[in-house]
C-alpha positions in Angstrom: 4.9 -18.5 -4.6 6.8 -18.1 -7.9 3.7 -18.5 -9.9 2.2 -15.4 -8.2 5.2 -13.3 -8.8 5.2 -14.5 -12.5 1.7 -13.3 -12.8 2.3 -9.8 -11.6 2.4 -8.4 -15.1 -1.1 -9.5 -15.8 -2.4 -8.7 -12.3 -1.0 -5.0 -12.8 -2.7 -4.6 -16.4 -5.9 -6.0 -14.9 -5.8 -3.5 -12.0 -4.9 -0.7 -14.4 -7.8 -1.3 -16.5 -10.3 -1.3 -13.6 -12.7 1.5 -13.3 -11.7 2.7 -9.6 -11.8 6.0 -7.9 -8.5 7.9 -8.2 -6.5 9.7 -5.6 -5.8 13.4 -5.8 -2.1 13.6 -5.3 -2.0 17.3 -5.0 -2.6 17.4 -1.2 -0.4 14.2 -0.3 2.4 15.4 1.9 3.4 12.0 3.3 3.7 8.4 1.8 3.7 5.3 4.0 4.9 2.1 2.6 4.0 -0.9 4.4 4.8 -4.5 3.9 6.6 -7.4 5.6 9.7 -9.1 4.3 9.8 -9.5 0.3 6.4 -7.6 0.0 8.1 -4.7 1.8 11.1 -4.3 -0.4 9.4 -2.2 -2.8 8.7 0.4 -0.2 12.4 0.6 0.4 13.1 1.0 -3.2 10.5 4.0 -3.6 11.6 5.5 -0.2 15.1 5.7 -1.8 13.9 7.3 -4.9 11.5 9.9 -3.2 14.3 10.7 -0.7 15.5 13.3 -3.3 12.2 15.0 -3.2 10.2 17.1 -0.5 7.7 14.4 0.3 7.8 12.9 3.9 8.4 9.1 3.3 8.0 6.4 6.2 8.5 2.6 5.9 6.4 0.5 8.4 7.3 -3.1 8.7 5.3 -3.9 11.9 1.8 -3.2 13.2 1.7 0.7 13.9 1.3 3.5 11.5 3.2 6.7 12.3 1.3 9.2 14.4 1.9 11.7 11.8 -0.5 9.9 9.3 -3.6 12.1 8.6 -6.0 12.8 5.6 -3.1 14.1 3.4 -1.1 10.8 3.9 -1.0 8.0 1.1 -0.7 4.7 2.7 0.8 1.9 0.3 0.0 -1.5 1.4 1.8 -4.5 -0.2 1.2 -8.1 0.7 1.8 -10.9 -1.7 -0.5 -13.3 0.4 -3.0 -10.7 1.4 -3.1 -12.3 4.8 -0.2 -11.0 6.7 -1.3 -10.0 10.2 0.8 -6.9 10.4 -0.3 -5.8 6.8 -3.9 -6.3 7.9 -3.6 -4.3 11.1 -2.1 -1.4 9.2 -4.8 -1.4 6.6 -7.2 -1.3 9.2 -5.8 1.6 11.2 -5.6 3.4 8.0 -9.3 3.1 7.4 -10.1 4.5 10.7 -7.7 7.5 10.0 -9.7 8.1 6.6 -6.4 8.5 4.7 -5.6 7.4 1.2 -4.9 3.9 0.6 -3.5 1.9 -2.2 -3.4 -1.9 -1.8 -1.1 -4.3 -3.8 -2.0 -7.9 -3.1 -2.7 -11.3 -4.9 -5.7 -11.8 -2.7 -6.3 -12.5 1.0 -8.9 -12.0 3.6 -9.5 -8.1 3.4 -7.9 -7.3 0.2 -10.4 -8.5 -2.5 -11.8 -6.2 -5.4 -14.9 -5.8 -3.3 -12.9 -3.8 -0.6 -13.2 -0.1 -0.9 -9.5 0.5 -1.8 -7.6 1.7 -4.9 
């Protein structure tokens, strides 16, 4: 696991240099951070930072998205392994709602570069 964490700077640079579609943040009024255990810790940090803004922030450490998620929601999915069942369930739900999704992962079943996520 430590090898994956140590390679995050290189993974971040590689992702930054990808020619992917971008999200228009202009209409985002709700951000949902989802991830289990250590993967979810970054959501806690961003939630604290964003608590001083007017943006509605939710933290999900389970299987269900809030009922308030819609097309103006950004769902940030984080999973180091990319195979956490709770996270994959959230990802599937987010796809069905057609909200904006950003995925951070080192791999996994459904979180490859071929997926239609930013």
